[in-house]
C-alpha positions in Angstrom: 0.1 0.2 0.3 3.4 1.8 -0.4 3.7 3.4 2.9 7.1 4.5 4.4 9.1 1.7 6.8 12.1 0.9 7.8 12.7 -2.9 8.6 15.2 -3.1 11.4 15.6 -6.9 11.3 15.4 -7.4 7.7 19.4 -7.4 7.8 19.8 -10.2 10.9 17.6 -13.0 9.1 15.5 -12.9 12.1 13.0 -15.4 12.1 11.7 -15.0 15.7 10.9 -10.8 16.5 10.3 -8.4 13.0 10.4 -5.0 14.4 9.3 -2.6 11.9 8.5 1.1 11.6 5.7 2.8 9.6 5.2 6.3 8.7 1.5 7.1 7.3 1.2 10.4 5.3 -2.2 12.1 6.6 -5.3 10.5 5.2 -3.7 7.0 4.6 -3.9 3.0 5.2 -1.7 0.1 5.0 -3.2 -3.7 4.3 -6.3 -4.9 5.4 -4.7 -7.4 6.9 -4.1 -10.9 9.6 -1.4 -13.7 10.5 -1.4 -16.9 11.3 0.9 -17.5 13.6 2.6 -13.8 14.8 1.4 -11.7 17.8 1.9 -8.2 16.7 2.7 -4.6 19.0 1.9 -1.3 17.9 3.1 1.8 19.9 2.8 5.0 17.8 5.7 7.4 18.5 4.3 10.8 17.2 1.2 11.7 16.0 -2.3 10.1 17.5 -2.6 6.5 15.8 -5.4 4.5 14.6 -6.2 1.0 13.9 -9.2 -0.9 13.5 -8.8 -4.7 14.8 -11.6 -7.1 14.0 -13.9 -4.0 12.3 -13.3 -2.5 15.7 -11.5 1.0 15.2 -9.0 2.5 18.5 -7.0 5.2 18.7 -4.0 4.8 19.8 -1.7 8.3 21.8 1.2 9.1 21.8 3.9 6.1 23.4 0.6 4.1 23.5 0.3 0.4 22.1 -2.2 -2.0 20.9 -1.4 -5.7 21.1 -3.5 -7.6 18.0 -3.5 -11.4 19.0 -3.0 -13.6 15.1 -5.9 -14.8 13.3 -7.4 -10.8 14.1 -7.7 -9.1 11.2 -6.1 -5.7 11.8 -5.5 -2.0 9.6 -3.5 0.7 10.6 -4.7 3.7 9.5 -4.2 7.6 9.0 -7.1 9.5 9.2 -5.8 13.1 10.7 -4.2 15.7 8.7 -0.4 15.1 10.5 1.7 11.8 9.1 1.6 9.0 12.5 5.0 7.4 13.2 4.3 3.8 14.1 6.7 1.0 16.0 5.6 -2.7 15.1 6.6 -5.2 16.3 5.6 -9.0 15.8 6.7 -12.4 16.8 7.3 -15.1 15.1 8.5 -13.0 12.0 8.4 -15.6 9.1 5.8 -18.2 9.8 6.2 -20.3 6.8 9.4 -22.7 6.0 11.9 -21.5 4.3 11.2 -22.4 0.6 6.8 -22.5 1.0 4.7 -20.7 -0.9 2.4 -19.1 1.1 -2.0 -19.2 0.8 -2.3 -15.7 0.7 -5.6 -16.3 1.2 -4.8 -17.2 4.8 -3.8 -13.8 5.0 -5.7 -11.8 3.0 -9.4 -13.6 2.9 -10.9 -10.3 2.0 -9.9 -6.7 -0.3 -6.5 -6.3 1.4 -6.9 -2.5 -0.3 -10.5 -1.5 1.9 -9.9 1.7 3.2 -11.4 1.9 6.6 -15.0 3.6 6.7 -13.2 6.6 8.4 -11.2 6.9 4.9 -14.3 6.9 2.7 -13.8 8.7 -1.0 -10.2 8.7 -0.2 -7.8 7.1 -3.1 -5.1 4.9 -1.4 -2.2 4.4 -2.7 -2.2 7.5 -4.7 -2.5 7.2 -8.6 0.7 7.5 -10.0 1.5 9.8 -12.8 2.1 8.7 -16.2 5.2 9.0 -17.5 3.5 11.2 -20.5 2.5 14.0 -17.7 6.1 13.8 -16.2 7.1 14.8 -19.2 7.8 18.8 -20.1 5.6 20.0 -22.9 8.2 20.5 -26.0 
């Protein structure tokens, strides 16, 4: 969903712990998804965060967090005018044995790009300009 993020343990090869920063611009959202075995903890470093878990929306203030269990549908989103910076930790980070192809329907049982009701009418991710639009007129 084109959310700027950094994966801190990507280079370590850890399969037990995932740690990421997600910077959500105004009127944006990550994918609606769930995990099979991973628990996640979402912590707001900057701004006021919003997350829906199994259809219920929670407001998470700066320096507060929320724990989400496996199998719960989750989606972090931003329906404010300010950026929100999240720290997300999860374990285990790798839910599939190496070499196995995941059954994506287990993680995305519905449309992963579905936006929460709070973002009704918003187009996310934003449509990219075509190459023609990027070229100056001759």
